[in-house]
TITOR-430667 format. One record per residue (C-alpha): residue in three letters; z, y, x. Coordinates in steps of 0.25 Angstrom, whole numbers, padded with zeros to 4 digits, always signed. Layout:
BEGIN
ALAZYX ...
// end
This chain:
BEGIN
MET-1113-0013-0016 LEU-1111-0007-0002 SER-1097-0008+0004 ALA-1090+0004+0011 GLU-1099+0009+0023 SER-1095+0004+0037 ARG-1102+0014+0046 THR-1101+0015+0061 SER-1109+0022+0072 LEU-1113+0022+0087 GLN-1122+0029+0096 ALA-1133+0022+0103 ALA-1135+0029+0116 ALA-1148+0028+0124 PRO-1146+0017+0135 ALA-1146+0019+0149 ALA-1159+0016+0157 PRO-1158+0002+0163 LEU-1156-0001+0177 ARG-1168-0007+0185 GLY-1171-0013+0198 HIS-1156-0017+0200 LEU-1158-0032+0196 PRO-1166-0043+0205 LEU-1174-0047+0192 GLY-1187-0044+0187 ASP-1201-0043+0192 PRO-1206-0035+0203 PRO-1212-0021+0199 GLY-1227-0023+0196 THR-1226-0037+0190 PRO-1234-0038+0178 ASP-1225-0039+0165 ARG-1214-0035+0174 ILE-1200-0040+0170 GLU-1188-0031+0174 VAL-1173-0033+0172 THR-1166-0020+0169 SER-1151-0018+0167 ARG-1153-0018+0152 TRP-1166-0026+0148 ILE-1177-0034+0154 GLU-1190-0026+0155 ARG-1204-0032+0155 ALA-1217-0025+0157 GLY-1209-0012+0157 ARG-1203-0014+0144 PRO-1189-0020+0140 TRP-1191-0035+0136 PHE-1182-0042+0127 PRO-1183-0057+0130 VAL-1180-0068+0120 THR-1178-0081+0126 GLY-1175-0095+0121 GLU-1171-0107+0128 ILE-1180-0119+0127 HIS-1179-0132+0136 TYR-1192-0138+0139 ALA-1186-0150+0145 ARG-1179-0153+0132 LEU-1191-0152+0123 PRO-1203-0161+0122 ARG-1215-0155+0129 ASP-1223-0156+0117 ARG-1213-0147+0109 TRP-1213-0136+0120 SER-1224-0128+0113 GLU-1218-0128+0100 VAL-1204-0124+0104 LEU-1210-0113+0113 GLY-1218-0108+0101 HIS-1206-0108+0092 ALA-1199-0100+0103 ARG-1210-0089+0104 ALA-1211-0089+0089 GLY-1196-0087+0088 GLY-1198-0074+0096 LEU-1194-0079+0110 ASP-1202-0073+0121 SER-1196-0082+0132 VAL-1190-0096+0133 ALA-1179-0101+0143 THR-1178-0115+0148 TYR-1169-0124+0157 VAL-1175-0131+0168 LEU-1166-0144+0168 TRP-1165-0149+0182 GLN-1161-0163+0177 ALA-1174-0164+0169 HIS-1183-0160+0181 GLU-1177-0167+0192 PRO-1170-0180+0186 GLU-1171-0186+0200 ALA-1169-0179+0213 GLY-1182-0174+0218 ARG-1190-0179+0206 PHE-1194-0167+0197 ARG-1200-0168+0184 TRP-1209-0157+0177 ASP-1216-0166+0167 ASP-1217-0167+0152 ASN-1206-0158+0146 LEU-1201-0154+0160 ASP-1213-0146+0163 LEU-1207-0133+0165 ARG-1220-0126+0169 ALA-1227-0131+0156 PHE-1216-0126+0147 VAL-1216-0112+0154 GLN-1231-0112+0152 LEU-1230-0116+0137 ALA-1219-0105+0135 ALA-1229-0095+0141 ARG-1240-0100+0131 HIS-1230-0097+0120 GLY-1228-0083+0125 LEU-1214-0086+0131 ASP-1208-0082+0144 VAL-1199-0092+0151 VAL-1185-0091+0158 VAL-1183-0104+0166 ARG-1168-0108+0167 MET-1170-0116+0180 GLY-1156-0120+0183 PRO-1153-0128+0191 TRP-1141-0130+0182 ALA-1144-0127+0167 HIS-1133-0133+0158 GLY-1141-0133+0145 GLU-1133-0144+0140 ALA-1140-0153+0151 ARG-1134-0164+0159 HIS-1127-0158+0171 GLY-1132-0145+0167 GLY-1146-0150+0170 PHE-1143-0155+0184 PRO-1149-0168+0187 GLN-1139-0180+0189 TRP-1144-0182+0203 LEU-1140-0168+0206 VAL-1126-0170+0200 ASP-1124-0182+0208 ARG-1126-0175+0221 GLU-1113-0167+0218 LEU-1119-0154+0224 ALA-1112-0141+0222 THR-1122-0137+0211 ARG-1124-0123+0206 THR-1120-0117+0219 ASP-1127-0113+0232 ASP-1125-0127+0238 PRO-1137-0129+0247 ALA-1139-0144+0243 TYR-1139-0140+0228 LEU-1148-0128+0230 ALA-1158-0137+0238 LEU-1159-0145+0225 VAL-1160-0133+0216 ARG-1171-0128+0225 LEU-1179-0140+0223 PHE-1177-0139+0208 TYR-1180-0124+0208 ALA-1193-0127+0216 GLN-1198-0136+0205 ILE-1195-0126+0194 VAL-1202-0115+0202 THR-1214-0123+0204 GLN-1215-0125+0189 LEU-1215-0110+0187 VAL-1226-0106+0197 GLY-1235-0096+0190 LEU-1226-0095+0177 THR-1217-0084+0181 HIS-1217-0070+0175 ALA-1223-0064+0188 GLU-1234-0074+0188 GLY-1237-0071+0174 GLY-1230-0083+0168 PRO-1218-0084+0158 VAL-1206-0087+0167 VAL-1198-0073+0167 GLY-1185-0079+0171 VAL-1176-0089+0177 GLN-1162-0093+0175 VAL-1154-0100+0186 ASP-1143-0110+0183 ASN-1135-0108+0171 GLU-1121-0104+0167 LEU-1117-0103+0182 TYR-1105-0094+0182 ASP-1099-0093+0196 GLN-1111-0095+0206 PRO-1118-0082+0206 GLU-1123-0084+0220 HIS-1129-0098+0216 LEU-1136-0091+0204 ALA-1142-0081+0214 THR-1146-0092+0223 LEU-1154-0099+0212 ARG-1163-0087+0210 THR-1165-0086+0224 LEU-1169-0100+0226 ALA-1179-0100+0214 GLU-1185-0087+0220 ASP-1186-0093+0234 LEU-1194-0104+0227 GLY-1204-0094+0222 LEU-1199-0091+0207 ARG-1200-0077+0203 VAL-1196-0072+0189 PRO-1191-0059+0184 ILE-1178-0063+0178 TRP-1167-0072+0184 THR-1155-0076+0175 ALA-1142-0083+0175 THR-1133-0086+0164 GLY-1122-0075+0164 TRP-1112-0080+0153 GLY-1098-0085+0156 GLY-1096-0074+0166 ALA-1106-0080+0175 GLN-1108-0073+0189 VAL-1123-0070+0189 PRO-1129-0064+0202 ALA-1136-0051+0202 THR-1149-0058+0204 LEU-1149-0065+0190 LEU-1148-0059+0176 PRO-1136-0065+0168 VAL-1140-0070+0154 TYR-1130-0073+0143 SER-1127-0082+0131 ALA-1121-0081+0117 TYR-1119-0093+0108 ALA-1113-0093+0094 ASP-1105-0106+0097 GLY-1104-0116+0108 PHE-1104-0131+0109 TRP-1096-0130+0122 GLU-1083-0125+0115 GLU-1072-0134+0112 ALA-1072-0143+0099 THR-1060-0135+0095 THR-1067-0122+0095 GLY-1072-0116+0082 TRP-1081-0104+0084 PRO-1080-0101+0099 ALA-1073-0087+0101 PHE-1085-0083+0110 ALA-1095-0084+0099 ALA-1091-0073+0090 PHE-1094-0063+0101 HIS-1109-0066+0101 PHE-1110-0061+0086 ARG-1105-0047+0090 TYR-1113-0036+0097 SER-1108-0035+0111 GLU-1114-0031+0125 VAL-1105-0042+0131 ARG-1115-0052+0137 ASP-1106-0064+0142 ASP-1100-0076+0135 LEU-1089-0083+0143 THR-1089-0095+0134 VAL-1103-0101+0136 GLY-1103-0112+0145 ALA-1088-0110+0147 ASP-1085-0125+0145 LEU-1094-0128+0157 ARG-1089-0118+0166 GLU-1075-0123+0164 ALA-1079-0138+0164 LEU-1089-0138+0175 ASP-1085-0126+0184 GLY-1070-0124+0181 ILE-1074-0109+0177 VAL-1065-0103+0167 LEU-1068-0088+0164 ASP-1058-0078+0161 PRO-1065-0069+0151 THR-1058-0057+0155 ALA-1063-0058+0169 VAL-1078-0060+0165 PRO-1087-0048+0162 LEU-1094-0050+0149 LYS-1103-0038+0150 ASP-1113-0036+0161 ASP-1115-0022+0167 ASP-1126-0013+0165 ALA-1135-0020+0175 LEU-1140-0032+0167 PRO-1147-0034+0154 PHE-1140-0043+0143 ALA-1149-0055+0143 THR-1146-0068+0136 CYS-1151-0082+0138 GLU-1142-0091+0129 LEU-1140-0085+0115 GLY-1137-0097+0108 GLY-1149-0102+0100 GLY-1141-0112+0094 MET-1130-0121+0099 HIS-1129-0135+0105 VAL-1118-0145+0101 ALA-1108-0153+0109 TYR-1101-0165+0104 HIS-1088-0159+0103 ARG-1093-0145+0097 ARG-1105-0143+0089 PRO-1108-0129+0085 LEU-1117-0125+0073 VAL-1123-0112+0077 THR-1132-0107+0066 PRO-1145-0100+0067 ARG-1139-0087+0062 ASP-1128-0088+0073 VAL-1139-0088+0083 ALA-1147-0077+0077 ALA-1135-0068+0075 LEU-1130-0071+0090 ALA-1143-0067+0096 LEU-1144-0054+0088 ALA-1130-0051+0092 LYS-1134-0052+0107 LEU-1146-0042+0104 GLY-1135-0033+0098 GLY-1127-0034+0110 GLY-1138-0030+0120 SER-1146-0043+0124 ILE-1159-0040+0130 TRP-1163-0055+0131 GLN-1161-0065+0120 GLY-1160-0079+0126 TYR-1157-0091+0117 TYR-1152-0105+0121 MET-1157-0113+0115 TYR-1170-0108+0108 ALA-1176-0122+0106 GLY-1168-0135+0107 GLY-1171-0147+0114 THR-1167-0162+0118 GLN-1159-0166+0130 ARG-1167-0174+0140 VAL-1164-0188+0144 GLY-1164-0190+0159 PRO-1160-0200+0170 GLN-1146-0200+0165 GLY-1149-0200+0150 SER-1148-0188+0141 GLU-1146-0175+0149 GLN-1137-0167+0140 GLU-1123-0162+0145 SER-1111-0171+0142 GLN-1097-0174+0146 ALA-1103-0185+0154 THR-1108-0175+0164 GLY-1096-0166+0165 TYR-1099-0157+0153 PRO-1089-0153+0143 ASN-1098-0156+0131 ASP-1106-0168+0126 VAL-1119-0163+0119 PRO-1130-0171+0112 THR-1138-0180+0121 ARG-1152-0176+0116 THR-1152-0164+0107 TYR-1152-0150+0112 ASP-1156-0144+0099 PHE-1146-0133+0101 HIS-1149-0129+0086 ALA-1159-0119+0093 PRO-1169-0111+0085 VAL-1179-0121+0089 GLY-1173-0135+0088 GLU-1174-0147+0097 HIS-1186-0152+0089 GLY-1192-0139+0086 GLN-1184-0136+0073 ILE-1185-0121+0070 ARG-1172-0116+0065 GLU-1167-0103+0058 HIS-1163-0096+0071 HIS-1177-0097+0076 HIS-1181-0088+0065 LEU-1168-0079+0065 LEU-1170-0077+0080 ARG-1185-0074+0079 ARG-1181-0062+0070 GLN-1173-0056+0082 HIS-1184-0060+0092 LEU-1195-0054+0084 TRP-1187-0041+0084 LEU-1185-0042+0099 GLU-1200-0045+0101 THR-1203-0032+0093 ASP-1193-0022+0099 GLY-1186-0030+0110 ALA-1191-0020+0121 ALA-1183-0009+0114 VAL-1171-0018+0110 ALA-1170-0022+0125 ALA-1168-0008+0129 MET-1158-0005+0119 GLN-1143-0003+0122 VAL-1132-0010+0113 THR-1121-0002+0107 VAL-1111-0010+0099 GLY-1107-0003+0086 GLY-1097-0013+0081 GLY-1092-0027+0080 SER-1080-0032+0087 GLU-1073-0046+0085 ASP-1068-0040+0071 PRO-1077-0047+0061 ALA-1076-0036+0051 GLU-1082-0025+0061 LEU-1097-0022+0059 ARG-1104-0028+0071 TRP-1116-0019+0075 ALA-1123-0014+0087 VAL-1135-0005+0091 ARG-1146-0008+0102 SER-1152+0006+0105 ASP-1160+0013+0115 GLY-1154+0026+0110 CYS-1165+0030+0101 ARG-1168+0017+0093 GLY-1161+0004+0092 TYR-1156-0007+0083 VAL-1142-0009+0076 PHE-1136-0023+0075 PHE-1127-0028+0064 THR-1121-0042+0062 THR-1112-0048+0052 TYR-1115-0062+0058 GLN-1105-0072+0064 PRO-1107-0088+0063 PRO-1102-0093+0050 VAL-1089-0098+0056 SER-1085-0084+0058 PRO-1093-0075+0049 LEU-1093-0060+0048 ALA-1092-0052+0035 PRO-1102-0043+0029 GLN-1102-0029+0034 PRO-1102-0019+0022 GLY-1108-0005+0022 VAL-1114-0005+0036 ARG-1120+0008+0041 VAL-1120+0012+0056 ASP-1124+0025+0063 VAL-1132+0024+0076 GLU-1134+0036+0085 LEU-1148+0035+0092 ASP-1153+0046+0100 GLY-1143+0056+0094 GLU-1147+0052+0080 VAL-1139+0043+0070 VAL-1146+0032+0064 THR-1138+0026+0052 ILE-1141+0012+0048 PRO-1143+0009+0037 SER-1144+0022+0029 ASN-1134+0016+0018 PRO-1124+0006+0022 VAL-1127-0009+0020 ASP-1119-0021+0019 LEU-1122-0031+0030 PRO-1120-0046+0025 ALA-1113-0056+0033 GLY-1120-0065+0042 ILE-1131-0055+0047 SER-1136-0049+0060 VAL-1146-0038+0059 VAL-1153-0028+0069 TRP-1158-0015+0062 PRO-1167-0005+0069 LEU-1164+0009+0072 ARG-1175+0019+0074 TYR-1186+0008+0076 PRO-1200+0014+0078 LEU-1209+0008+0068 THR-1221+0017+0073 GLY-1222+0028+0083 SER-1218+0038+0072 LEU-1210+0030+0062 THR-1196+0025+0065 LEU-1187+0015+0057 ARG-1174+0023+0059 SER-1166+0011+0054 ALA-1168-0002+0045 THR-1159-0012+0039 ALA-1169-0023+0043 GLY-1172-0028+0057 ILE-1185-0027+0065 LEU-1192-0040+0065 THR-1205-0038+0071 ARG-1218-0029+0070 ILE-1232-0032+0070 ALA-1246-0026+0067 ASP-1258-0029+0059 ALA-1270-0022+0056 ALA-1263-0012+0046 GLY-1252-0009+0057 GLU-1238-0012+0061 VAL-1228-0020+0053 VAL-1213-0019+0057 VAL-1205-0031+0051 LEU-1191-0030+0048 THR-1181-0040+0043 ALA-1171-0037+0032 THR-1158-0044+0032 ASP-1154-0051+0019 GLY-1144-0043+0012 VAL-1146-0030+0018 PRO-1155-0020+0011 VAL-1167-0015+0020 GLU-1168+0000+0023 LEU-1178+0006+0033 VAL-1175+0020+0037 LEU-1187+0028+0043 GLU-1186+0041+0051 GLY-1193+0052+0044 ASP-1200+0053+0031 VAL-1209+0040+0030 ALA-1219+0036+0019 VAL-1215+0022+0015 GLY-1223+0012+0007 GLY-1224-0003+0004 ALA-1211-0010+0001 GLY-1202+0002+0005 THR-1196+0013-0003 ALA-1192+0026+0005 ARG-1181+0037+0003 ARG-1178+0049+0012 ASP-1165+0049+0019 ARG-1164+0063+0027 ALA-1175+0061+0038 HIS-1177+0047+0035 THR-1184+0037+0026 VAL-1176+0026+0020 VAL-1184+0014+0016 THR-1179+0002+0007 LEU-1187-0010+0002 ASP-1193-0011-0012 VAL-1194-0026-0010 PRO-1186-0037-0003 PRO-1189-0039+0012 GLY-1200-0049+0014 PRO-1213-0052+0021 GLU-1221-0043+0011 THR-1210-0031+0012 VAL-1218-0020+0019 VAL-1214-0006+0020 ASP-1226+0003+0023 LEU-1223+0015+0033 PRO-1232+0024+0041 GLY-1239+0016+0052 VAL-1230+0004+0050 ARG-1226-0007+0039 VAL-1212-0012+0039 MET-1210-0027+0034 VAL-1196-0030+0030 VAL-1194-0045+0029 ASP-1182-0053+0024 GLU-1174-0062+0033 ALA-1181-0075+0028 THR-1195-0069+0031 ALA-1190-0065+0045 ASP-1186-0079+0048 ARG-1200-0084+0045 LEU-1207-0073+0053 TYR-1213-0075+0066 ARG-1222-0066+0075 LEU-1232-0074+0082 ASP-1245-0073+0091 LEU-1255-0079+0082 GLY-1270-0078+0082 GLY-1271-0067+0092 ARG-1260-0058+0087 GLU-1245-0057+0084 ARG-1242-0060+0069 LEU-1231-0062+0060 VAL-1229-0076+0054 LEU-1220-0080+0042 SER-1219-0095+0042 ASP-1210-0105+0034 VAL-1211-0114+0046 PRO-1209-0113+0061 VAL-1221-0107+0068 TYR-1225-0102+0082 ALA-1238-0097+0089 LEU-1246-0105+0099 ASP-1259-0099+0105 GLY-1261-0090+0093 ARG-1259-0101+0083 LEU-1248-0103+0073 VAL-1240-0116+0074 ALA-1231-0120+0063 HIS-1221-0132+0062 PRO-1219-0134+0047 ASP-1208-0144+0042 VAL-1212-0142+0028 GLU-1225-0146+0021 SER-1229-0131+0017 ALA-1226-0118+0024 SER-1230-0104+0023 ILE-1235-0095+0035 SER-1239-0081+0034 LEU-1245-0072+0045 PHE-1245-0057+0047 PRO-1255-0051+0051 ALA-1263-0063+0046 PRO-1275-0069+0051 SER-1287-0073+0041 ALA-1283-0087+0042 LEU-1273-0097+0047 THR-1278-0111+0048 GLY-1272-0125+0051 ASP-1269-0138+0044 GLY-1263-0136+0030 VAL-1264-0120+0030 GLU-1268-0113+0018 PRO-1267-0098+0015 SER-1258-0094+0004 THR-1255-0079+0003 ASP-1261-0067+0008 ALA-1252-0054+0008 LEU-1246-0046+0019 TRP-1244-0060+0025 ARG-1255-0070+0025 THR-1248-0083+0021 TRP-1253-0098+0023 THR-1247-0111+0019 VAL-1246-0122+0029 THR-1245-0136+0023 THR-1240-0148+0032 PRO-1238-0160+0024 SER-1233-0168+0036 ALA-1221-0158+0037 GLY-1208-0159+0030 VAL-1195-0167+0028 THR-1194-0182+0024 ARG-1180-0187+0020 LEU-1177-0201+0026 ALA-1163-0203+0021 SER-1151-0196+0016 ASP-1136-0198+0013 LEU-1133-0208+0024 ALA-1119-0211+0028 PRO-1120-0220+0041 VAL-1107-0226+0047 ALA-1104-0227+0061 PRO-1097-0240+0063 HIS-1090-0237+0076 PRO-1091-0222+0081 PRO-1085-0219+0095 GLU-1072-0213+0097 ALA-1072-0198+0100 THR-1070-0195+0115 SER-1069-0183+0124 GLY-1073-0180+0138 GLY-1080-0171+0148 PRO-1073-0160+0156 MET-1067-0153+0144 HIS-1063-0166+0136 ARG-1072-0163+0124 LEU-1077-0173+0114 SER-1088-0182+0119 ALA-1100-0186+0112 PRO-1101-0201+0108 THR-1110-0209+0116 ASP-1107-0223+0109 PHE-1116-0224+0097 SER-1114-0239+0095 GLY-1105-0236+0083 ALA-1114-0225+0077 ALA-1120-0226+0063 THR-1135-0230+0064 VAL-1145-0224+0055 GLU-1159-0230+0057 VAL-1170-0221+0052 GLU-1184-0225+0049 ILE-1194-0214+0049 PRO-1208-0217+0042 ALA-1219-0215+0052 HIS-1227-0205+0043 LEU-1215-0195+0044 LEU-1217-0195+0059 ALA-1232-0194+0059 ASP-1242-0182+0058 VAL-1231-0172+0061 ASP-1227-0163+0073 ARG-1213-0167+0073 ALA-1203-0176+0065 LEU-1188-0174+0065 LEU-1178-0183+0059 ARG-1168-0174+0053 ILE-1154-0180+0051 THR-1144-0172+0042 TRP-1131-0179+0045 THR-1116-0178+0049 GLY-1109-0186+0060 ASP-1105-0184+0074 VAL-1117-0188+0084 GLY-1130-0194+0081 ARG-1141-0200+0089 ALA-1156-0203+0085 LEU-1162-0215+0093 VAL-1176-0220+0093 ASP-1179-0233+0100 GLY-1164-0233+0105 GLU-1166-0219+0112 VAL-1158-0207+0108 VAL-1168-0196+0104 SER-1158-0187+0097 ASP-1144-0185+0095 HIS-1135-0175+0087 PHE-1121-0170+0087 TRP-1119-0167+0072 HIS-1115-0153+0070 GLY-1120-0149+0056 ARG-1135-0149+0058 VAL-1146-0158+0056 TRP-1151-0168+0067 ASP-1166-0168+0070 VAL-1172-0179+0078 ASP-1186-0177+0083 LEU-1194-0190+0079 SER-1208-0185+0085 PRO-1206-0189+0099 VAL-1203-0203+0094 ARG-1210-0204+0081 ASP-1217-0217+0084 GLU-1204-0224+0088 VAL-1197-0218+0076 ALA-1209-0222+0066 ALA-1208-0237+0072 ARG-1193-0239+0073 GLY-1186-0227+0067 ILE-1174-0219+0073 VAL-1159-0223+0074 LEU-1148-0213+0071 GLN-1134-0216+0077 LEU-1124-0207+0071 LEU-1109-0206+0074 PRO-1099-0200+0063 TRP-1093-0187+0062 ARG-1078-0188+0064 SER-1071-0175+0062 ALA-1058-0180+0069 THR-1066-0180+0082 GLY-1065-0165+0084 VAL-1080-0162+0086 TRP-1082-0147+0082 VAL-1093-0144+0072 ASP-1095-0131+0064 PRO-1086-0129+0052 THR-1097-0129+0043 VAL-1100-0143+0045 ARG-1086-0148+0050 GLY-1082-0154+0036 VAL-1091-0166+0037 ALA-1085-0180+0034 ASP-1083-0190+0045 GLY-1094-0200+0046 ILE-1109-0199+0046 THR-1118-0193+0035 VAL-1133-0193+0036 ALA-1137-0183+0025 SER-1152-0185+0027 LEU-1163-0190+0037 ASP-1176-0182+0036 VAL-1189-0182+0044 VAL-1193-0167+0046 ARG-1208-0167+0049 VAL-1213-0154+0056 ALA-1228-0151+0057 ARG-1236-0143+0067 VAL-1247-0134+0061 VAL-1256-0125+0070 LEU-1262-0113+0063 GLU-1274-0105+0068 LEU-1275-0090+0064 THR-1290-0087+0061 GLY-1298-0074+0057 ALA-1295-0060+0058 ASP-1281-0054+0054 ASP-1279-0048+0040 ALA-1273-0034+0039 HIS-1264-0031+0027 GLU-1265-0016+0024 
// end
């Protein structure tokens, strides 16, 4: 039963026209596919463009995995990737540059283009990125120059590094028909605007021409007028103190707000390295009307430090991203979108640490970040949750980018309804959220109904009040054009995507679990299929006769509306296959490559459905199973699956090291002495490593720090924080088959004071290994053949 109605209203006025020509950004007039940066959005080929960018570090991935990771990024709805160029990797010795193997920036950019992705090059020279000395080579640090300034000796070295990068990118910039649309200079530089401007000038003097030049703007950074400030938002931070619970800054990012800045990201480094302590009252948190709201570091997950190990969840990531869309973002950029592995260089592992003056010790090898795509290609829930947002932006992003935000409600008071509207004055979207992370959850919102005035007319959504369950974030359309003559006045389901087959267009909506679906159409509309209609004054209200799902289709004049449930939406991809865009429903991760469908099953049998469907889908182990609106095939991969090696182990560390603190902020230090660690020798049968694309050792355990060694070399490490630990056996499969793998484990000791999430904090002191599994991941390439089938 519905509770008492909570009703509120706002007027969504038509936004002012954007300023043009006032920024030294964009392509010259007449450039093919011209990119222009206005005061409110970025424009491409004369239309607003809504970029969706994910951070992927080529130098932290094996080269033979680049294509897979980029394929997943494109399948996740990204249209671009960003990547650091780590100076320490490319010039390990002064004057000796490397661009070979997985350091081949040019090849990575070209491969991104093959996958349909643009590229933003974060060319430093200082990167941070949890890299040793922020990415500076040791030889540069040893010279004790005035780095990150306009010191001539420093700039001379930067010029040499930049010249190498520019050479790598010849022919690949946007103006040359290539994928490189933007460059970021330096990173998290707060008080040297003249130097940031110099870096752009230096790169341009070397011949680099791109339409978009950026610099990170958070932390009250002073960004010169020649660069576009880009912003961040994280659900938690490993850089906080071990005594901090949920950081005070985080709750803000789950409310709708046009405030762009966050003064806490990188605050420990500002204080420890530069002595900069910001007065929040003295820093403007909202830019003026001259610049669009662009992001580059929406937390795609979160790294861990030794002293503090957040447990950011997939739903945290998705809700935060959607909140930024409700706050006016016109560029969604994620850090990280795909995890990687810290490099090993002349001085050893190249992670940041207290030994090099940083406040935090982080793992020596893993840089998984619990990203949507994991360090070893693991596909996680937020890959799917974010894809739902990205498919919507791919479908209607040009309109969304031009829409202005009006916040309807949502203060720090957790009881207040949090809602906002993005609108162009005639149509738009209403945002609602009842989501905050489990550490500080919000209550349900009963009896929700709002009035939005658009172009002098009030749209009420929904027509009858609904209860919004706790823990959801939704975006519902207002006056969405289904066809040239048919308007979806409102819906309690979100736009997912739209596609056409021989029978016409299909608009796909996503229902929200626990919220009844209502479609309100303008005018008197004939309704068939899975919908039942009733008249409400001048409108037609449609409810569903059957639950949402992939076969739930409402027939309307000139268009069909498919209303899927959330579980279906999480399985749905839109990919370029067999010469056209198609929808794919898949039980396992998939992506497109040169018109073929690539699947990575970790189970023996999986289902894949296509719409519009080709006559046949061919490949190893593929058999047709059903033929309905969606044509379905079963893919059988006997080599894939999970094999249990051991369980319920309780190894004992005979002499664990004492806890120590260090670094400029005297935080807990990661142990380096493993001589007293527990040792678990794991033998892995050779057949589990053969005839498979990838084999992971999955360790479900509790403890403090673990290392995995093959032939005495550390190939992986893990600061326990409540998640499983995956070790990729594929690069060392021969050695592992011959000699096994050794785990060195140190015990959890609650008295040490390491911060972990409250949901996992109650583990007993010591070490437990609940299970050791080998996860075998196959790779199947599927060809689409024959003519498309149309379903009338």
